[in-house]
N, C-alpha and C positions, 0 to 999 in steps of 0.2 A: 148477690145471687139468692133468689128464693127457691127453695127446694121442698117438694112435698114427697115424703117417704112413706111407703107402705110398711108399717111397723106392727102388723097384725099379730106377730109372734112375740112381741116384746115381753109379755107377762106369762104366756103359756104357748106351747107348741113343741115341735121337734127340738131336742136339746141342742144339737149341733147348729141347726138353722137359727135358733134363737141367739146363740152366742155370736154367730157371724153378724147378725143384724145389729146386736147391741155394740159390738166392737166397731163396726163400720160407723154407726151414728156417733159414738163417743170420740172416735178418732177424727171424724169430720168436724165436730165441734172444736177440738183442740187445734187442728191444722188450718181451719178456715173459720175463725170466730166471727168474721164479718158477715158470713152467710146467715140467712134467715131460714131456720129449719122448721118444717111443719110435719108432725108425725100423725099418722092415722092408725088408730088402735081400736079394738072392740069397745063399744060403749060401756060394757060391764067393768072394764079396767081403766076407764078414763081418769077417775079420781086418784087411783093409786099411781098411775104413770105420771100425772101432773105433779103429784107430791114428790115422786122420785127425781124428776128432771128439773123441777123448779121453774123459774120465770124465763130462762134463756131459750126454751123451745116451746113452740105452740103445739098443743096436742088436741086432736079431734077424735070424736067417738063415732064409730060406725054402728048403725042399727042392724046390720046383717051379721049373723052369728058364724058364717062360714067364710073362710079366707078367700077362696076363688070367687065366690059371688060378690064379696065385699070389694075386691080389687077390680073385677070386671064391670060391675054395675054401679056401685056407690062411689068409689074413688074418683071416677070421671066427673061426677057432680060436685064433689068437694073441690076438684081442681078448677072447675069453672067458677067456683065461688071465690077462691083465694088467689087465682091467677098466678100460679108459680112459673118460674122460668123453665124448670124441668120437674118431672115426676119420676121417682125411682120406685119400681115395684119389685116384688119378689115372686118369681116363677110365672105369674099371670100378668097379662096386659089388660088395660081397659078396653071395652068394646065400642066406645064412642068418645067423641070429644078430643081433647089433647092427647097426642101419641106419647106413650110412656117409654122410658128406658127400663129394661127388665133384667134384673140379676137372676140368672138361672143357676141353681145350685148344681144340677147335673141333669143330663138327658140319657142316662144309662138305659132307661126303659126302651129307647129306640132300637138299640142293638141287642138287648137282652130282655125281652118282655117276660120270658120264662122265670126270671128272678123275682117277679112281683105278683101279688094277689090280683084277683079280678077287680076288686074295689080300687086297688092302687093304679091299675092300668086305665080304669075309667077316669080317675083323677088326672092322670098324665095326659090322656087324650084331650080332655077339656083344656088343660093348661097349654098344650101345644096348639090347639085351635086358636087361642087368643093371640098367639105371636104374630099372626098376620097383621095385627093392628098396632104393633109396637114400633117405636122409633129406632131403637137399637137394643141388641142383646149384649149383656155383659157376663163373662164367665170368670172363674177363678184361675184357670190355667190355659195355656195355649193348646194343650191337648184337648180340653173340653171345648174350647172355642172352635177348634177345627170340626169337631163332631156337630156342634150347633150350626156352623156354616153349612154343613152337608145336609142337616135336617131342614133348615129354613130356606136355603137356596135364595137368599136375598143378596143384592149388591152391597148392602151394609154388612161389613165384616164384623163378627163378634169380637169384643175386646177383652183381653185377659188382664185382670187387675191384681191377682194374688190374694192370699190370705195369710194369716199369722197365728202364732200361739196366743191363746187367750191370756190377756194381761193379768187377770185375777188368778188364774191357775199358776202363772209363772211367778207370782209374787207371794204365794202362800208358804207358810211354815209347814213342812211335811209332817204328817201324822201316820204312824205305823198302823195298818189295819189290824183289827182284832184277829187273833189266831195265827198270825204270821211271825214266827220267831225272828228276832233282829239279826241272828247270825245265819239264817237260811239263804243259801244261794238259789236263784230261781231265774227262769226265762219268763217273759211277760208278753201277753197279747191283749190288745184293747180294741173294742169295736162291737157293733151290733152283731148279734148272733143270727146270721142268715146265710143263705147259700152263696151270696156274692162275696162274703168275707172269707170263704174258703178255709174255714178253721180246721176242718178235718185234715187238709193237706199240711197245715202248719204242725199239727200233732204228729202226723205220720213221718214227716221229714225230720222233725226234732228227735223222735224216738229212734229213727233209723240212723241218725247221726250219733247216737249215744249221748245226746245233749241234755236229755231229761231223764229223771228217775226219781225214786222216793226221796233221795238226798238233794236233788236239784229239780223241783217240779216246774211244770209250766202253769203259771197262774194266769187265768183268763178273766178279764173284766168286760162286762157287757150283759145286756139282756136280750131275749128273743125279740125279733122284729121282722115283719114282712114275710114273704113266701119262703117255704122250705127252710125253716129255722133248724138249728143244729139238732141232730138226732142222737142216737146212741153210739158210744165209742167202746172199744174193747174193755170189758169190765175190769180187767187186771190193771189197766192204767188209772181208772177211777179208784178201785179198791186199794191200790197200793199208795195212792196220794201222788202219783206221777203227774196227773192232770187234775187241777182244782179250779172249779168254776166259782168265782167270787161274786158274781152278779154285778149290781151297781154299787160303786163306792163313792165316798165323798171326794171332792176335788183335793182336799189336803191329803187324803189316803192315796189318791192317784199320783200326786206329786211324790209321795214317799216311794211308791212302787216304781215309778220312772227313775227315781234317783238311786235306787238300790238293786235294780235288775241287772243280772249278768249280761243280758242282751234282750232286745225287743224284736219280736217276729211278727210280720204283717204280710200275709200272703193273699191279700184281696185280689180277686179276678179283674176288677175294674174300679175306678174311682173318678169323681169329678175333680177332687183334690187329694184328699187323704191326709188329714191333720195329725192322727196319732203318731206316725213316724217323726214328724217335725217336732211334736211335743216331747217325744222320748229323746231326741237329739238335743233339745233345749236343756234337758236335765242331765246331759252327759252320758246318756245310755246308748251303747252301740246298737245299730239297727240292721235287721235282716228283712229285706222287702221283696215283693214280687218284681220280676223283671218284665215290667209292662211300661208302655210309654209315659204314662202320667207319673209313675214313681221315679223314672229316670229324670223327668223334668223337675219334680218337687225336691228330690234329694240330690240333685246334681252336684252341689257343692259340699255334701256331707260324706262322712266315712261310712258309706253304706255297702252292704253285700247284697247282690241282686240274685234272687233265687228263681230258676226256671220253673214254670208251672206245669210242664209236661215231662219232667225228668226227675223222678224222686231220688235216684241214685246220685245224680250230679248235685242236686240241692243239698242232700245230706252230706256230701263230701265238702261242699262249700261251707256249711255250718260247722262241721267238725274242724275244718282247717282254720276258720276264723276264731273259734274258741281256743284252739291249741296254740296258734301262732300270733293271734292278735288281728284286729280289724285294720282296714286300710287307713292311711292318713287322710286327714281332711283336705279337700280341694278348695283353694281360694279362701274367701271369707266365710265366717260363721253364718249360721241361719239368720241371726238377728238382723244384720244390715240388709240381707237380701229380702227377707220376708218381715215386714213390720206393718202394723195397722196404719200409721201415718202414711206410709208409701201406698198402701191400698186405697186409703181415702183420697189421696192426691191423684192417683191413677184413675179412680172412679170419677172424680170431678172433671178431669181432663176429657175422659171419654164422653161425658154428658155435656160438655161445653158446646 
């Protein structure tokens, strides 16, 4: 099977999207070595990507510097030239020629446009407009697939293929971040600092539960991104060291934080998938997550505590109870066998067959 893959983000782009792309391609190589893979990357990265991937993958350089334009306008021309059996694109579809299968990372903008900047909304509008030309849409979760089916209203039902923990992150030797004493107990939150991640709620319910304080702070990993990034919080929480913003950390430092946190808290309002809770669970960290459909799906087999997003008192009581008496036992198998990159690559290939 000859597959052309939109790999525009291989060398640069949104961190989470780039990791998903790389893991998909690498897992595809491992699980289906007889397939012929062609990757389309920006021309400026052509030499570097060819050197990284070696002779087993064909790499082609796009002359267009913007992802949406490259996928919609140039990728169809490349497909006409190499005649692949299938084309897998990211977010955008080609506007002519062979119909693409499109992996859509999420369509949160449809239900919550207020979470995004005007420039982001324009990008999403163009992205959505191209879907009329795609063959099939692929999502990471059944929850997101349902949203995409409602948005596209096509007889072709979107397929959910899952995601998994980054294999590089999972295999790193943890390194303690500077300024964090090895004996310090702490809660941890990881994610982009924007309104969707609902970080203020995580802080408020953790404080109300008595779960954080100067002796057990909430450490927050992430950088501002998108509309309505985090604003000010009660000065006494920052001044006392109860809440500490670490910004961006290395993967090795993130592995240490996951491995040593008392608990991980993730109160996002909505997600396409939501990898951080899965990453935390991989490292054995108890997880406190939003009681929303996608989190119920992704963490269904994990010992998670689900926090309501409209009831601070109940959420605080659930946190306090979990920290005092222990987290629930794991359900069924561990996250590894359920979510794995080989499983994702296989499901993706079947969806495109």
